[in-house]
N, C-alpha and C positions, 0 to 999 in steps of 0.2 A: 580891241586888244589882239595882241599876237599870241597864237597858240603854239608852244613848243612841246613836242612829244618824244618819246623814247620807249622802246619795248624790248623784251627778251623773254625766252622760253627756255627750260631746260628739263631734260628727262628725270634727273633726281638721281638717287642712289639704289633705288629698289625696284624700279620699273624697266621692262625692256624696251617699250616704245613710249612716245609722247602722244598722248591723247588731248593735249591742250592745243589750242589755236588762238592766234591774235590777229586783229586787223588794225592798221592805222592808216587812214587816208585823208591827209591834210586838206585836199581840196574839197572834201566833203565835210570837214570838221568831225570825223568819226574816229573813236577809239573803241575797241572791242575785245573781249576776252571770253573764249568758250572752253569749257572743259567736259570732254566727251565720256560717255559710259556706254558699255555694251561688251559681249564677248568677241572673241576673235579681233579683227581689226575694226569693228563696228564703232567704237568709241571715237577713233580717228576720223572715221567717215562722218559721223554725225557732227563733230565740232567743225570739220572742214567745210561741210554743207551749210552750216550755221553762218560762218563768216562769209562765205561766197554768196549766200542768198541775201544776207543783210545788206552787203555792199552793192550787189546788183539791183536790189530794190531801191535803194536810196539814189543810186545813179539815175534809175528810170524816172523818180519823181522829184528830182533835184530841180529847183527853181519854181516849184509848183506853189499854189496859194496855201496848201496845208502847213499847219504849224510844225515846229521841228518834233514836237512831242507826238503829233499825229503820224508824221513820216516814220518816226522810230516805231511806233506801234504796228504800222502796216508792214514794216520790213521785218519785224520779229514775227508777225503772224505768217508772212511769206515763207521765211525760214522754217517756221514750225511745219508748214504744209510740205515743203520740200523733204525735210528729214522724214516725216511721217509716210510719205509716198514711197520714199526709197526703202523704208523698213519693211513695207508690205509687198515690194517687188522681189526681193531675195531673202530667203529663209535665214541666211547667216547674218542678216542685218535686223532680224525681228526683235523689237523691244529696245532698239538703240535710242539714245538721247544724248542730250548735252545741256549743261547749264549755259547761260549767256548773260553778260553785263556789258552794257554799251552806252557811250556818252557821246551825244551829238551837239556840237557847238555851232550856234548859228545866230547871227544878228546881235551879239552881245549877250546872249542867253545861252543856256546849256540844258539839254533834256537827257534824261537817264531812264533806261529800261533794263529789267533784269528778271530772270527766271532761274531758280535753283540757288546754289550756295557760293557762287563766286561772287566777289564783293566790290563795292565801290566805296572809297573813302575821300573826304576833302580835309586836306591840311591847310589851315588858315590861322595866322596869329599865333603860332606855336601849339595850336590844339588840333587834334584829329577827331573827326566825326564820321562815324559808319553811316553810309546813306542808304544802305540796303539791308533788308531783313533776309536771313537765311530760309529758304524754302526747304526745310528739313525737319526730321522729327526732333532733333535736338533743338533747333531754332524755336520750334513751337513750344517745347517744355521750358525753355529759358524765357519766353515771352509770358508764359503763364506762372513764372516764379516756381516752378515745380522742382527745378534743379539749380545748382550754382554754376557759375562760370568754370570753376575748377572741375565740377563734376561732368561737364559737357565736354572737356578735352579728353576724357577717358571713358565716355559712354559708348557702350557696344554698338549702338545704332547711329553714331555721330555722322556716318556717311549715307545715311538712307535719306533721300529726297522726297519731299511731298509734292514737288512740282519740277517739271523738266521740259525742256524743248523737244519735240518731235515723238513723245511718247503717245500722245493722243492726237486726234484730228483738230482739236482747238486748244489754245492755251491763252491765259490771261497773264500778261507781263505786269509787273509792278512798274509805274510810271512816275516821274517826278520832273518838275520844271525848277531851275536853279538860276541864280544871277550871280555869275563869277565875279570876283574882285581881282585886281592886279595882285599877283604874288600867290594865288591859290594854286595849290597842287592837288590834282585828282589822282587817286591810286585805283586802278582797276586790276583785281588779281584773281587768280584760281585759289582754291582751298590748299594747295600745296605750300603757299606762303603763309596763310594764317593759321595753319595747323602748328606751325613752329616759331612764328615771329610775333610778337606782341603789338597791340596797336601803337604804344607810344614809341617803339622801336622803329616802326615805320615811319612815324612822324619825324623822329630825330634824323634818320638818315635822309628823308625827303627834304628837310630844311637845312642840312649841314652839306648837302652834295650839290655844288654849282652845276655839275654836269649830270644831266638826267640819265645818260647811258650808263655812267658809272654807278649811279644810284640804283638802277635796276639789277645790275650784276651784283652790287653788295647785298641787296636784298635777297636774291637767289642764293649767293654764297652763304649767307647766315642760314638760310632755311636748310640747304645741304649739310652745313656744320651741324646742325642739330638732329640730323637724321636722314633728311631728303626722302621720306618714305613715298612721296607722290611727285608727279610733274609740278613744276612750279612756273607760273607765267605772271609777268608784271608788265603793266602799261602805264606810263606817267604822262600826265598832261599839265602843263604849267601855263597859267595865263599871265601875260606880261603886258605892262602898258606899252 
């Protein structure tokens, strides 16, 4: 199958800088979104390091015998070490971290890895499925059915992560293996999108927009129209016969 991709990132309406980063590397089959956190410019540093380290690691092990999932796991761990080391070298970077969600397509299969609350979705047959679980306090409360989805949107701790890249010396990413079908659209995004745009709205735009670049822009425009409180990044990957 052929993999078509598009990506866009926007600072939003409330933030001074953009702490989101994305990477789209067709020759590796990689799509990635990272949403940084930390004081000063540390969030930008963390997300940039994540993207750079994952790409560098995958280039180094490309063509090896390891599975795509194993390659992605090693790349995420390499990125975690790079961010953690940088945070210990400069005081202004202390405590910095980032989310990461990455899709690696290889040999008719796709592997997914994520840490944090940036999300991956699959749109298939007019249905959308969230493929990742948010590593956040609110995500944990939702999984335990202690709060409703409506409560989650207004929860005072909705942005507090329980797992992030670079905060500790070791991280355990969630991993999944998928078998894409022709017509599948994978959506990778930071929470700047999902804070404002409902899942079914994401699916509708993904299905009705023949141009993936236009779809990215339409999703970001909708998030900004509804407040644009955070940076918003969207990466789309469509598998075609």
